[in-house]
N, C-alpha and C positions, 0 to 999 in steps of 0.2 A: 164515541165507546169503539173501536178499534184501540185507540189509546188506552184504557180501562182494562177489556181482555190482555193487552199487551204487558200490562203491568201485572195484572191476577194471575199471569203464565211463566213472567220472571220471577214474582212470590216464592211461585205454587212449587217452579222447575229448579228455584235456589235451593227450599225446603227440604227436595229429594234431594240433589247430590250432597246436601251435609249431609239428611239422611243414611245414603249411600255411603261416605268416607267414612262415619262414624261405624257403620256395617263394617265394613273391609278392616275398618280400626281391630278392632273387634273381632273378626275371621281371624287379622294375625296374632291378636294374643291368645287366641283358644287355640287355633295352630300350632303355637310352640309349650303354653302351658296343659292345655287340655287333653290335647289328642296325645292316644299315646305312640308308641314308637315300633316302626315295623319291623318286622323277621331281620336280624341284622346280617343274616346267611343270607337272602335274596337282594340284597343294596349293598356296594362298595362303602357309600355314606350315611346312614343311614337318617341321622342325624338330619343332612340339607332336603331329604323328602320334603318337612313342613315348608317349607316358601313354594310345592309344591298351592297352598292353599290359595293364596292371588293366583298365580301363572295358570293352573285349570280354571275359575271365575274369569278372568281378562282372555281365554279362547274362548270361553263360550259365547263369553259377551261380543267378541268381537265378529262371530259365526251371526250372531241375530245384527248385528252394524252392515253385514253385509248382506244380509239375505234384506234389511231395507231399504239397502242402498239399490239396491234390486227393484222392488219393487217401484221403488222412486224411478228408473230407469222404463221399466215397462211405463209405467203409470202417461211418464212424458211423453212417448212415441207413441201411446194410443192416445191420450187428445190433449196432448200441447197442453196441460196440468201442473197450475205452478205449485201447489202442493204437494204433485210429479217431482219436480225440482230441488223444490225444496227435502224430501224426501231422500231426496239422493245425496245433496245437498250434505245431509246430516247425516247421511249417512257412511260416504267417504271418510267425512271426519272423526265420526267414533272409530270406522272400523281401522284408520291410522292411529288412533291414542291409544285402545284399545290393542291393537297386533302389533306395538311397540310394548306396549306390558308382555306381550306373553314370549314375546322375541328379549324382552333383556331379563324376565326372569327367569327362563328355559336355559340361557345360555350357562348363569350364575348355580346352578342344577349342574346341567350337565359336566362343568370342570368339575365340581367335589364328587359326583357319581360315577362320571367315562373317562373324565382326568382332562377330558378338551369342551370346550368349550361347543363346536360346533363339528358334523360330521358329515361331508359336502355327499355324504353316497345314499344318505337319509330322503327317503322320499317327501315324509310331512314337513320335515324343517323346513325344507327345499323351497315345496312348493306354499306354505307358508309365509315364507322370506315375499318368494312372489308375488303374493295377496297382498302385503303389506307394501310391499315396494309397487303396487297400483294403486293402491289407497294415499299412497303418498303424493303419487303422481297427477291421478283429478286433483288432487286439494292442492298443487302445485300449482298446475292452470289454472284452474276455478278464479284465482286470486291475482294469475298472471297476465290472463289473457280477458277481449275486451267480452264482456256476458252481448252474448247475440241467441242465436236459434240454430246458426252453424254452430256455432262452439259449444252448443248442450247438445245439438244433436251427435257430434263425435264424440264427447265425452262419454255420455254414453251412451253408445260404442264400444267404447274401452271399457266401462262397468260392466254393461251384459257381459264380458270379456270373461274379466276378471270370476267375478261370481260362478265362472265354468269350474274354477279351481277348488270353489270350494269344498262340491261335492270330494273334491279327489284330495282332499285332504285334512277333512272328515273322518273318508274312508283308508285312508292311506295304511295306516297303522293292520289293517284289515287284510288289507293285500300284500300290503310288502310290511312286513317289521323287520326292521334289522335294529336299530336302537331303541329308539321313541316304546317308553312301552306304549301297549293298546290299551282298549275302553274298559275299565271293569268297574261296572255300577252294580248288578246287577248279579247275585248270589246263583253260586253253578256250580259244579262241582269242581272243586280245584280253581276257581276262580270268587271274587268277593268282594268284599269290603270289611273292615271292624270298621262293626254299629256307630262306635263316636268316631272314626275317620269318615264317616260317608255324610252323620249328621253338620259334621265341623264343614262339609266340603258345599250340603244344600246348606248350611246360612253360608256361606263367601256367594254360592250363586245369584241368591233373593238377594242380598247386600249389593255384589255389583250390576245387581238387574236394577235396581234402585237409582244404583249412579247414573245408570246408562238412561233410564228415565228422563232424570232431573235432567239431565244434560244432552239429551235429545228433544227436552222440550227449552232449554236455554239457547241451545243454535238456532231452533225454528223460528224462536222469534226474532233473534241474529237479525236473520237471512230473511226475515218481514220488514225487518225498519228498515235495515238495507235498501232493502225491493221500493221500499215507501220513502227512503233521503233521495236514493235515485228519479223517483215518481216524481216527486217533490222540486228537484234538479230540472228533470225537461220543460216540465208546465212554468218555470221559471225561464227560461232559458227563450221556450216559445212566446211568453209574456215582453220579454226582451227584445227578442225578432220584431215582433211585432210595435 
C-alpha cells in the first residue's frame, strides 16, 4: 500500500513539476514579448526589468518555503512528528532552491539598473541573503550530520531563528527603502502596476506555485523513501545481530 502511494505521489509530483516548468517558460516568453515597456524615465535600464517576471515569483515562492520550514519546525518540537520533520526538510530544500533563484536573478537586474550587482547597504538584499544562507546551512547539515533527535532539535531551532528574518525581509522596503523597489501590487494614488504587467506577474506566481507544490511532493516522497530505507537497514542489522 505504501509503495503504491509513493508511486502515485511521485507521478503526481512529477506532473505538477513539469507543468510548473512549462508555466515558468511561458512566463518568460510573456515577459519578453507581451508585457509592455515600463516608463524609461523611471528606470535606468527599462528593458532589464523583464527579468523581474521570474525574480518576483522566485521571491514569493521562497517565502512559502520558509513558512513551510517554520510549520515543520514547530510541529517537530510540539509532537516530534515525522511529517513535521519532512516539512522542515522540504522547506529548507525549497528555500535554498528558490532563494538561489532570487539572489541569482536579482544581481542580474541590479547590474543593469543600478550599475552594481549588489548593494551591501540595502536591508532587504542582505537579510534575504542571510535567510538563504540559513537554508544552505540547514540543507548541508542535514546531509552531513547523523540523523537523530538531538540533530533535529538543533537544526529546527536554527530554522526557527532563520524564520524571524522573513518578516524583516518582507517589510524591509517599507521600513527602510534604499535601492530595492517597494512592494507595488495594488493600485493607489501614484502607485500601482499596468494591468498587463500585473497579469504576467500573477501568471508567473501561479506557475511557480505549481512548480513549488510539485517539488514539495517529490521532496516529501524522497524523504519518506529514505526513512523507509534506513528503517529497513536497522531491521536487517537487528536480524544479523540475533
